[in-house]
MIZAKOL-717146 format. One record per residue: residue number from 1; z, y, x of N, C-alpha, C, O, CB in turn. Coordinates in pm, 1 decimal, decimal comma. Glycine has a CB too. Example, Ala and Ser with C-alpha at 12.3 -4.5 7.8 and 13.67 -1.06 7.14 Angstrom:
BEGIN
 vodren      n.w      n.v      n.u     ca.w     ca.v     ca.u      c.w      c.v      c.u      o.w      o.v      o.u     cb.w     cb.v     cb.u
      1    780,0   -569,0   1319,0    780,0   -450,0   1230,0    780,0   -330,0   1320,0    846,5   -331,9   1423,6    904,6   -447,3   1130,8
      2    708,0   -225,0   1285,0    714,0   -106,0   1367,0    787,0      3,0   1290,0    803,9    113,8   1340,9    572,5    -59,8   1408,4
end
This chain:
BEGIN
 vodren      n.w      n.v      n.u     ca.w     ca.v     ca.u      c.w      c.v      c.u      o.w      o.v      o.u     cb.w     cb.v     cb.u
      1   4336,3   6626,4  10427,9   4439,2   6609,5  10329,0   4545,5   6718,3  10340,9   4598,2   6764,4  10239,7   4501,6   6472,7  10342,2
      2   4577,5   6759,8  10463,8   4680,8   6861,5  10482,7   4635,7   6996,9  10426,3   4718,9   7076,5  10382,7   4715,5   6875,0  10632,0
      3   4504,3   7023,1  10427,2   4454,7   7148,0  10370,1   4475,8   7148,8  10218,8   4511,8   7251,6  10161,3   4305,3   7167,8  10403,8
      4   4453,5   7034,8  10155,0   4474,8   7024,2  10010,7   4622,3   7044,4   9979,0   4656,9   7117,2   9886,0   4426,2   6887,1   9957,4
      5   4709,4   6979,7  10056,8   4852,8   6995,6  10035,5   4894,1   7140,7  10054,9   4970,9   7195,3   9975,6   4931,8   6904,9  10130,5
      6   4843,6   7202,2  10159,4   4876,4   7341,6  10188,4   4827,9   7433,7  10076,3   4899,7   7524,7  10034,8   4814,6   7384,1  10322,5
      7   4707,0   7410,0  10028,1   4653,0   7491,2   9918,6   4734,8   7472,5   9791,6   4762,7   7568,5   9719,8   4506,2   7455,2   9892,2
      8   4772,8   7348,7   9764,7   4852,7   7321,2   9644,5   4989,9   7387,6   9655,8   5039,1   7445,5   9558,9   4868,7   7168,2   9623,1
      9   5050,0   7379,6   9771,1   5180,2   7442,1   9792,8   5169,5   7594,2   9776,8   5256,6   7656,9   9716,5   5234,9   7406,2   9933,0
     10   5063,7   7652,1   9830,3   5041,0   7796,0   9816,0   5023,9   7835,5   9670,8   5075,8   7938,6   9628,0   4918,9   7838,6   9895,5
     11   4951,9   7755,1   9594,9   4932,1   7780,1   9452,5   5064,1   7773,4   9376,9   5090,9   7857,3   9290,9   4832,8   7679,7   9394,0
     12   5145,9   7674,6   9408,4   5276,2   7661,4   9342,6   5364,5   7781,8   9372,5   5433,7   7830,7   9283,2   5346,3   7532,3   9387,3
     13   5363,5   7830,4   9495,9   5441,8   7949,0   9531,4   5390,1   8070,8   9457,0   5468,6   8154,2   9411,9   5437,7   7973,8   9683,1
     14   5259,9   8081,6   9444,0   5200,5   8193,1   9370,2   5240,1   8187,3   9223,4   5273,7   8289,7   9163,9   5047,3   8191,7   9384,0
     15   5236,4   8069,3   9165,2   5275,8   8053,6   9024,9   5422,6   8089,6   9004,8   5458,3   8153,5   8905,9   5249,9   7909,9   8977,7
     16   5506,8   8048,7   9098,1   5649,3   8083,5   9090,1   5667,4   8234,3   9099,2   5749,6   8291,4   9027,5   5729,5   8013,2   9202,3
     17   5591,8   8299,1   9186,4   5600,4   8444,6   9200,7   5555,7   8513,9   9072,1   5615,6   8613,4   9031,5   5514,7   8492,5   9319,9
     18   5451,8   8462,6   9008,4   5404,0   8519,4   8883,0   5511,2   8506,7   8775,0   5533,5   8600,2   8698,1   5274,0   8450,2   8838,3
     19   5576,2   8393,4   8769,3   5683,8   8373,0   8671,0   5795,6   8474,2   8695,1   5847,8   8531,8   8599,7   5739,5   8227,5   8679,0
     20   5832,9   8496,6   8820,6   5939,1   8593,3   8852,4   5897,8   8735,2   8815,5   5978,5   8811,3   8762,1   5974,6   8586,6   9001,5
     21   5773,9   8771,3   8843,4   5725,0   8904,4   8806,0   5728,2   8920,7   8654,9   5767,2   9026,1   8604,6   5581,9   8927,6   8859,4
     22   5687,8   8818,5   8582,9   5690,0   8823,4   8435,8   5834,0   8842,0   8385,6   5858,6   8922,1   8295,4   5627,9   8693,3   8375,6
     23   5928,4   8768,1   8444,3   6068,7   8783,3   8405,1   6117,1   8925,6   8432,0   6186,7   8984,9   8349,6   6157,0   8682,0   8480,2
     24   6079,8   8980,0   8548,2   6118,6   9117,5   8581,9   6060,1   9216,5   8482,1   6127,8   9310,8   8441,2   6072,8   9153,1   8724,3
     25   5935,2   9195,6   8442,7   5871,9   9284,6   8345,1   5941,4   9278,1   8210,1   5963,6   9381,6   8147,3   5724,9   9249,3   8329,0
     26   5975,6   9159,6   8165,0   6046,6   9146,5   8037,7   6184,6   9211,4   8044,1   6228,4   9273,5   7947,3   6060,1   8998,8   7999,4
     27   6253,0   9197,6   8157,1   6382,9   9264,8   8172,7   6365,7   9416,2   8166,7   6445,8   9485,8   8104,4   6450,0   9224,1   8306,0
     28   6262,2   9466,4   8230,9   6236,5   9611,2   8229,9   6199,5   9659,2   8090,1   6243,5   9766,2   8048,1   6124,2   9646,6   8328,9
     29   6119,6   9581,9   8017,7   6085,3   9617,3   7879,9   6211,7   9621,2   7794,8   6230,5   9714,9   7717,2   5983,1   9516,7   7820,7
     30   6298,0   9521,8   7807,9   6423,4   9520,0   7732,1   6509,7   9641,2   7765,2   6569,4   9701,7   7676,2   6501,0   9391,1   7760,5
     31   6516,1   9676,1   7893,0   6594,9   9791,5   7935,8   6539,3   9920,1   7875,2   6614,7  10003,7   7825,6   6597,1   9801,4   8089,3
     32   6407,1   9935,3   7879,3   6344,3  10055,5   7823,7   6358,9  10061,7   7672,3   6376,4  10170,1   7616,7   6196,7  10060,2   7861,4
     33   6352,1   9948,1   7604,9   6375,3   9945,9   7460,1   6517,2   9989,6   7427,2   6538,9  10064,8   7332,2   6348,9   9805,8   7403,2
     34   6612,5   9943,3   7504,3   6751,3   9982,5   7483,5   6769,0  10133,4   7503,1   6835,6  10199,4   7423,3   6843,4   9905,2   7579,1
     35   6709,7  10186,6   7608,4   6717,2  10330,7   7634,7   6653,5  10408,7   7520,6   6710,5  10507,1   7473,3   6648,0  10365,6   7768,2
     36   6535,8  10365,7   7475,9   6468,1  10435,1   7366,2   6550,4  10431,7   7238,9   6559,8  10531,9   7168,0   6331,6  10373,6   7340,8
     37   6609,6  10317,8   7209,7   6690,8  10307,9   7088,6   6813,1  10399,0   7097,2   6850,2  10462,3   6998,3   6734,6  10162,6   7065,3
     38   6875,8  10406,0   7214,1   6990,4  10494,5   7232,6   6948,9  10640,5   7216,8   7016,1  10717,4   7148,0   7054,1  10472,0   7370,4
     39   6838,9  10678,3   7280,1   6790,7  10815,8   7269,1   6755,0  10851,5   7125,3   6788,2  10960,2   7078,0   6669,7  10836,5   7359,2
     40   6687,5  10760,4   7055,9   6650,1  10786,4   6916,7   6774,2  10803,6   6830,2   6776,9  10891,4   6744,0   6562,5  10672,3   6861,9
     41   6876,3  10722,3   6851,1   6995,7  10735,5   6768,6   7063,8  10870,0   6793,1   7114,0  10931,7   6699,1   7093,2  10620,4   6796,9
     42   7066,1  10916,0   6918,1   7124,9  11046,7   6949,0   7043,9  11158,4   6884,3   7100,5  11246,7   6819,9   7132,6  11068,2   7101,6
     43   6912,4  11155,2   6900,7   6825,9  11259,4   6844,5   6834,6  11262,7   6692,9   6846,8  11369,9   6633,6   6681,1  11237,6   6887,5
     44   6828,5  11147,4   6630,4   6830,6  11144,6   6483,7   6966,3  11187,7   6428,9   6972,4  11258,0   6328,0   6796,2  11004,4   6432,6
     45   7074,9  11146,6   6493,7   7208,2  11183,4   6446,4   7240,2  11329,9   6471,2   7291,1  11398,1   6382,2   7312,3  11097,0   6513,1
     46   7211,4  11378,6   6589,9   7252,4  11514,9   6626,8   7155,8  11621,6   6577,8   7198,0  11732,8   6546,0   7266,1  11525,6   6776,3
     47   7027,6  11590,0   6571,3   6928,8  11691,0   6534,3   6870,9  11670,2   6394,8   6799,3  11756,2   6343,5   6817,3  11691,8   6634,9
     48   6901,4  11557,7   6334,3   6851,1  11532,3   6200,1   6702,1  11502,4   6194,7   6639,3  11517,3   6089,9   6880,5  11649,0   6113,4
     49   6646,4  11461,1   6304,9   6503,5  11425,7   6308,8   6486,2  11292,6   6237,1   6561,6  11198,1   6260,6   6449,4  11417,4   6457,1
     50   6385,5  11285,8   6148,7   6363,7  11164,1   6072,3   6247,9  11080,8   6124,0   6175,7  11120,6   6215,4   6340,1  11198,2   5929,3
     51   6232,4  10965,2   6063,5   6125,2  10871,9   6100,9   5986,5  10934,1   6085,7   5897,6  10908,2   6166,8   6134,1  10745,5   6016,1
     52   5967,6  11016,3   5981,6   5837,2  11078,1   5957,3   5799,1  11170,3   6072,7   5686,0  11167,1   6121,2   5838,3  11156,4   5824,8
     53   5894,3  11252,3   6116,1   5868,6  11344,0   6227,7   5843,9  11266,5   6357,1   5756,0  11302,3   6435,5   5987,0  11441,5   6245,9
     54   5920,5  11161,7   6379,1   5900,2  11078,4   6497,2   5761,8  11015,5   6496,0   5692,3  11017,0   6597,5   6007,5  10969,7   6505,3
     55   5721,5  10960,7   6383,3   5589,1  10897,5   6372,3   5477,8  10998,1   6396,6   5378,8  10967,0   6463,0   5571,5  10833,1   6234,3
     56   5493,7  11118,4   6343,2   5392,1  11222,1   6364,2   5381,6  11258,6   6511,8   5271,7  11280,2   6562,9   5424,8  11347,4   6281,2
     57   5495,8  11265,4   6580,5   5493,4  11299,5   6722,8   5431,5  11187,0   6805,3   5355,2  11212,6   6898,4   5635,3  11329,4   6772,9
     58   5464,0  11063,7   6771,3   5404,0  10948,8   6840,2   5252,3  10952,3   6823,7   5178,0  10930,3   6919,3   5461,7  10815,0   6785,5
     59   5207,4  10979,9   6702,3   5064,0  10987,7   6672,9   4998,9  11097,2   6757,9   4893,8  11074,8   6817,9   5040,5  11015,0   6521,7
     60   5060,9  11215,2   6763,0   5005,1  11327,0   6839,9   4999,1  11294,4   6989,0   4899,9  11324,8   7055,1   5088,4  11454,1   6817,5
     61   5103,1  11233,7   7041,4   5104,8  11199,2   7183,8   5000,8  11091,5   7213,0   4933,7  11095,9   7316,1   5245,6  11151,2   7226,9
     62   4987,7  10995,9   7123,4   4888,5  10889,3   7140,7   4747,3  10947,8   7147,6   4663,3  10898,3   7222,8   4898,3  10786,7   7025,3
     63   4721,4  11050,6   7071,3   4587,1  11109,5   7067,0   4556,0  11202,8   7183,9   4443,0  11250,2   7195,3   4570,2  11184,8   6939,1
     64   4652,1  11229,9   7269,9   4627,7  11321,2   7382,2   4513,4  11275,7   7471,3   4443,9  11358,7   7530,0   4752,8  11335,4   7465,2
     65   4493,1  11145,9   7482,1   4384,6  11096,2   7566,5   4256,1  11073,5   7487,1   4158,7  11019,1   7539,0   4426,7  10966,8   7634,6
     66   4257,2  11116,4   7359,4   4137,2  11104,4   7277,3   4124,0  10971,5   7204,9   4025,6  10949,2   7134,3   4017,6  11125,1   7361,9
     67   4221,1  10883,1   7221,0   4214,5  10752,0   7155,8   4346,0  10722,2   7085,9   4453,5  10741,7   7142,6   4181,6  10640,9   7258,1
     68   4336,8  10675,3   6963,6   4454,2  10630,5   6890,0   4464,5  10480,0   6910,1   4410,8  10401,4   6832,1   4445,5  10668,2   6737,1
     69   4535,2  10441,2   7017,0   4539,0  10300,2   7054,7   4679,7  10249,4   7085,8   4695,9  10137,9   7135,4   4450,6  10277,8   7173,9
     70   4781,1  10330,4   7057,0   4918,1  10288,2   7081,2   4958,1  10287,3   7227,9   5055,3  10222,3   7266,3   4938,5  10153,3   7024,8
     71   4882,1  10360,2   7310,0   4910,5  10362,5   7453,1   4904,8  10505,8   7505,2   4825,7  10587,4   7457,9   4811,1  10272,9   7530,1
     72   4988,5  10534,2   7601,8   4975,1  10658,4   7676,0   4885,1  10624,4   7792,6   4924,1  10552,8   7884,9   5115,2  10717,5   7722,8
     73   4767,0  10675,6   7787,0   4668,5  10638,9   7887,1   4596,7  10765,0   7931,0   4618,7  10872,7   7875,8   4568,5  10533,1   7832,5
     74   4515,5  10751,6   8025,2   4435,9  10864,1   8068,7   4441,4  10879,6   8218,7   4510,9  10806,6   8289,4   4482,1  10990,5   8001,6
     75   4366,4  10976,4   8264,2   4359,4  11002,2   8406,8   4494,4  11051,6   8456,7   4568,3  11119,5   8385,4   4248,9  11104,5   8438,4
     76   4523,8  11016,8   8577,2   4650,6  11057,2   8636,6   4625,0  11141,5   8760,3   4520,3  11131,7   8824,3   4736,4  10934,2   8671,9
     77   4722,2  11223,8   8791,7   4712,5  11309,8   8909,3   4846,3  11303,8   8982,1   4951,8  11296,1   8919,3   4675,3  11457,7   8870,1
     78   4841,0  11307,3   9114,4   4961,6  11306,0   9195,7   5004,0  11449,1   9221,6   4922,5  11532,8   9260,5   4939,2  11229,7   9328,9
     79   5130,8  11476,8   9200,1   5186,1  11609,5   9225,8   5190,0  11634,1   9377,0   5244,3  11553,5   9452,5   5328,5  11623,4   9163,5
     80   5132,0  11746,2   9419,9   5129,7  11778,3   9562,5   5269,1  11813,2   9613,6   5296,3  11801,9   9733,1   5033,6  11894,1   9589,3
     81   5356,6  11855,4   9523,9   5490,5  11896,6   9564,0   5585,7  11778,9   9583,5   5651,6  11768,7   9687,0   5547,4  11990,6   9461,4
     82   5593,0  11689,8   9484,2   5691,0  11579,9   9491,8   5627,7  11441,9   9510,9   5697,4  11344,9   9540,7   5774,9  11578,4   9366,5
     83   5495,3  11433,5   9493,7   5426,3  11306,8   9515,7   5431,3  11208,9   9400,4   5387,0  11094,9   9414,6   5482,1  11242,2   9633,6
     84   5484,5  11250,9   9286,0   5495,2  11160,5   9171,4   5372,0  11172,1   9082,6   5303,4  11274,2   9080,6   5622,4  11190,6   9090,2
     85   5346,2  11063,7   9008,9   5228,6  11053,5   8923,8   5253,2  11120,7   8788,3   5359,0  11104,4   8727,5   5190,0  10906,3   8904,0
     86   5153,5  11196,2   8742,7   5156,8  11263,8   8613,1   5026,0  11236,5   8540,6   4923,5  11209,6   8603,2   5180,2  11417,1   8629,7
     87   5030,5  11243,7   8407,8   4905,8  11237,0   8331,8   4831,9  11369,0   8349,1   4893,5  11475,1   8359,3   4932,8  11207,1   8180,5
     88   4699,4  11361,3   8352,2   4617,5  11477,2   8384,0   4636,0  11592,6   8285,4   4620,0  11708,0   8325,0   4473,1  11437,0   8387,8
     89   4668,8  11566,5   8160,0   4677,6  11675,3   8063,1   4798,3  11766,2   8087,2   4804,0  11875,9   8031,5   4684,0  11618,5   7923,4
     90   4894,5  11723,1   8168,9   5008,7  11809,3   8199,3   4965,1  11921,7   8292,1   4889,3  11899,8   8386,7   5124,0  11728,1   8263,1
     91   5012,9  12040,1   8264,5   4982,6  12154,5   8351,0   5084,0  12167,4   8463,0   5055,2  12222,3   8569,4   4978,7  12283,4   8269,7
     92   5205,8  12114,6   8436,5   5310,1  12116,6   8537,5   5365,4  11975,2   8553,5   5363,6  11895,2   8460,0   5422,8  12217,0   8499,7
     93   5413,9  11946,7   8672,7   5473,9  11816,4   8701,2   5595,6  11795,8   8612,3   5680,7  11883,9   8600,9   5513,1  11804,9   8850,7
     94   5603,3  11678,5   8549,2   5717,7  11651,5   8462,0   5843,7  11620,0   8541,4   5951,7  11608,7   8483,5   5685,9  11536,2   8368,3
     95   5831,7  11605,6   8672,7   5947,1  11574,0   8756,7   6002,4  11696,9   8829,5   6123,9  11713,4   8840,1   5909,3  11467,8   8858,0
     96   5913,1  11783,0   8879,5   5960,7  11896,9   8959,7   5910,8  12031,5   8909,0   5946,6  12135,1   8965,1   5918,2  11879,4   9103,2
     97   5829,3  12032,3   8804,7   5776,6  12154,6   8741,5   5675,1  12231,0   8825,4   5639,1  12343,5   8791,0   5889,5  12245,9   8709,0
     98   5628,8  12172,1   8934,0   5523,3  12237,9   9013,6   5392,5  12236,6   8935,7   5368,2  12146,2   8855,7   5504,9  12167,3   9151,9
     99   5308,7  12336,6   8958,9   5177,8  12340,1   8893,9   5091,9  12224,3   8942,9   5091,4  12191,5   9061,6   5107,0  12474,6   8920,7
    100   5019,2  12162,6   8849,8   4929,3  12053,3   8883,8   4786,1  12103,4   8886,1   4753,4  12199,4   8816,2   4944,3  11936,8   8784,5
    101   4699,7  12040,1   8965,5   4558,9  12081,4   8966,9   4492,8  12054,7   8832,2   4526,0  11957,7   8764,0   4482,4  12008,4   9078,4
    102   4400,8  12139,8   8795,2   4330,4  12120,6   8667,0   4196,8  12055,9   8686,0   4125,0  12032,8   8588,7   4312,1  12252,3   8595,5
end
């Protein structure tokens, strides 16, 4: 009986942890949406970039991995200089500008 109780307690703790991770993810999504909206308002106001140009750029970036799926996806490579992750199509690290392996 104690094994069942222990397993149930472990499951409940796991479920609670999943709920917390989900909350953290939603907070991060909200934060990133806020940042994107702020950046877009600055770019559109100061540079006069319109929705059409933004949509075209989103489309082009989406197709970099060969799929139009609304995701930035693809193989990743670790920068030997700074250790940060980059998408494989980049020739230089987006964080430190070091050359990436091809």
